[in-house]
N, C-alpha and C positions, 0 to 999 in steps of 0.2 A: 425262758423268762429270767432265770437266775443271772444271766450275764447282762440283762437289760435293766438291772436295778439302778435307781438313782443313788448318788452318794448318801442322801438322807436315809433312804431305805436300808442301804448297806450298813450304815452306822447303827440304825435301830436294831436290825437283825443281829449284828455282831454283839451288841450289848445283851440282847435277849439270850443268845447262845452262851455268852460268857457267864451269865447269871443262872443258867439252867442247872437244876440239881441233877447231876449225872451220877449219883451214887459214888462219888469220889473218882470217877473215871475222867478221861480227857474231855476238854470242852468239845461239845458236839459241833458238827459242821452244818452248813446250810443244806447240804444234800440229805441230811437226816430229818429235815422238816417235811411233814406230810404236805401234799400239794395244797389242800384246803387251808392249812395253817399259813403257808407262805402267801397264798392269795389274800388271806385276811390281813396279814401283817402289811403287805404292800398297799392294800386298800385303806387301812388305817393311816398309813404314812401319807398317802395321796390326799385323803380327806383333811388331815391336819395341815399339811403344807398349803392346800388350797384355802383353808379357812383363815390362815394367818400369814399369808404370803408376805405382806408388807412388814410384819414383825420379823420374819426370818431374814428378809433382805436387810433390815436394820441391824440384825445380829451379825450378818455377814460383814456389813460395813464396820462393825466393831471388832472384826478379826476372828469371828467364829465361823468355822467351815461347816458345810452341810453335813458331813459325816458326824462331827461332834454334836450338832444340833439333833440329828436322828438319835444318837446315843442318849442325849438329854431328854428327848421325848419319851423314850422307853423308861428311863429312871423316874421321870416326873409322874407319868401316868400310873406307875406302880408304887408310888409313895416311898421310893428309896431315899436314903439320906443325902442324896445329891441330885442335881438336876438344873433346870433353867434358873431357878432362884439363887443358885450357888455358884454362878459363873461370873460374877462381877458385872452383870448387865443392868443392875438396878431395877427401875420401873419396867423396863423392857422384859427382864427376866420374870418379874411378877406377872406381867401380861401373858407371856407365853405359858407360865404355870397355870394361870386361870383358864387358858384355852385348852390345855391338856387335860385338866381335871374331868370334864364331861366324858372323855373317852373311857374312863374307868380302868380298872386293872385288867391286864391280859398277860398271864404268866405261862410259860411252857412246862409241859410234863411229858414224860416218856410213856407212850402207849404200849399195850401188850405186843404190838407188832414191831416194836423198837423204833418207830417213828415218833417225832415230836409233834405234839398237839398243843393248842392254846386253850386256856380256861379263863373265862370272865370272872 
């Protein structure tokens, strides 16, 4: 499944891994995600892209690629200081932000087994 990820999901996952608190160690890799965590992340990306497909197409037309949009979905849903509203998309960025809000927060943490899990 890891090689079959959409660019949107890859951007989302890369952002989550980059922001994961790894006790000062190197940025974790996708292989460190627990299977259920990866499945949840992919499902959230699919649900978001399905629910706002037309908005994402419009963002693509404004020069935003799917990988960056996935990155922005992760930032936005977790309330970081950047995201859809911060990309010069104007009303479109505001619409995407509003559509990301219901997904709530989903941050990664390291389990006792060394795998990465998500927490709502």
